[in-house]
Phi, psi and omega in degrees: 000144173281158175302324183292316178298322176295322182290319181293315180301318181295317184294318179297316179299317181292321178297319175296319180297318183289322178290323178301316180297319179297311173300327179288330178286329185281344176288129184292143177256154183295323177296335183268353180298141176287133183287133187257068181268115180250165173302341177290340180272354184288134176261133179240154187261131178290126180289342183270304186251004178056033178274141179270132192229142173294136191304322185288339181256358180281153175276141180246148177221120182258126184215128181052045172078005182247135173264132180243141182248137183228149176282332182208172186290326181300313174300311180304314177301317180298317181296317186292324177293310181296325174291328176290327174283350179078022176284351177267000000 
Protein backbone atom coordinates (compact mmCIF):
# COMPACT_ATOMS: atom_id res chain seq x y z
CA UNK A 1 0.00 0.00 0.00
CA UNK A 2 1.16 3.43 -0.73
CA UNK A 3 1.46 6.01 2.04
CA UNK A 4 -1.40 8.01 0.54
CA UNK A 5 -3.76 5.01 0.73
CA UNK A 6 -2.70 4.38 4.34
CA UNK A 7 -3.36 8.02 5.20
CA UNK A 8 -6.83 7.93 3.57
CA UNK A 9 -7.63 4.63 5.31
CA UNK A 10 -6.51 6.03 8.67
CA UNK A 11 -8.58 9.18 8.11
CA UNK A 12 -11.69 7.14 7.23
CA UNK A 13 -11.16 4.95 10.28
CA UNK A 14 -10.84 8.02 12.54
CA UNK A 15 -14.00 9.64 11.10
CA UNK A 16 -15.96 6.41 11.61
CA UNK A 17 -14.74 6.10 15.20
CA UNK A 18 -15.57 9.77 15.86
CA UNK A 19 -19.11 9.42 14.49
CA UNK A 20 -19.66 6.24 16.50
CA UNK A 21 -18.51 7.99 19.66
CA UNK A 22 -20.84 10.97 19.07
CA UNK A 23 -23.88 8.74 18.48
CA UNK A 24 -23.04 6.73 21.57
CA UNK A 25 -23.00 9.86 23.72
CA UNK A 26 -26.41 11.00 22.46
CA UNK A 27 -28.22 7.85 23.60
CA UNK A 28 -30.07 8.44 26.86
CA UNK A 29 -28.87 6.29 29.71
CA UNK A 30 -31.24 4.98 32.37
CA UNK A 31 -29.16 6.65 35.08
CA UNK A 32 -29.40 10.00 33.28
CA UNK A 33 -33.14 9.82 32.83
CA UNK A 34 -35.00 12.49 34.76
CA UNK A 35 -36.80 11.13 37.74
CA UNK A 36 -40.52 11.60 37.39
CA UNK A 37 -41.41 12.04 41.02
CA UNK A 38 -44.83 13.48 41.51
CA UNK A 39 -46.75 14.14 44.72
CA UNK A 40 -48.67 10.94 44.07
CA UNK A 41 -45.52 8.94 44.74
CA UNK A 42 -45.17 10.26 48.29
CA UNK A 43 -45.79 7.75 51.09
CA UNK A 44 -47.64 8.83 54.21
CA UNK A 45 -47.82 7.00 57.53
CA UNK A 46 -51.06 5.85 59.05
CA UNK A 47 -51.10 7.19 62.66
CA UNK A 48 -52.95 4.09 63.96
CA UNK A 49 -51.17 1.09 62.44
CA UNK A 50 -48.08 2.95 61.15
CA UNK A 51 -48.45 1.47 57.68
CA UNK A 52 -46.98 3.49 54.80
CA UNK A 53 -49.59 4.27 52.15
CA UNK A 54 -49.28 6.15 48.83
CA UNK A 55 -50.73 9.59 49.44
CA UNK A 56 -53.11 9.45 46.49
CA UNK A 57 -54.64 6.17 47.76
CA UNK A 58 -54.93 7.06 51.43
CA UNK A 59 -58.14 8.00 53.20
CA UNK A 60 -58.04 11.55 54.58
CA UNK A 61 -59.42 13.02 57.77
CA UNK A 62 -59.02 16.71 58.50
CA UNK A 63 -59.16 17.63 62.17
CA UNK A 64 -58.20 20.92 63.79
CA UNK A 65 -56.47 22.10 60.61
CA UNK A 66 -54.32 18.97 60.33
CA UNK A 67 -54.82 16.33 57.64
CA UNK A 68 -54.38 12.72 58.73
CA UNK A 69 -53.96 9.87 56.25
CA UNK A 70 -55.20 6.31 56.80
CA UNK A 71 -54.77 2.96 55.09
CA UNK A 72 -58.36 1.82 55.75
CA UNK A 73 -61.71 2.91 57.13
CA UNK A 74 -61.11 0.80 60.24
CA UNK A 75 -57.97 2.78 61.11
CA UNK A 76 -59.80 6.03 60.42
CA UNK A 77 -62.65 4.96 62.73
CA UNK A 78 -60.23 3.92 65.50
CA UNK A 79 -58.47 7.28 65.25
CA UNK A 80 -61.79 9.15 65.37
CA UNK A 81 -62.87 7.17 68.46
CA UNK A 82 -59.58 7.84 70.26
CA UNK A 83 -59.68 11.53 69.43
CA UNK A 84 -63.30 11.76 70.60
CA UNK A 85 -62.32 10.16 73.91
CA UNK A 86 -59.38 12.54 74.24
CA UNK A 87 -56.70 9.85 74.16
CA UNK A 88 -54.63 11.70 71.56
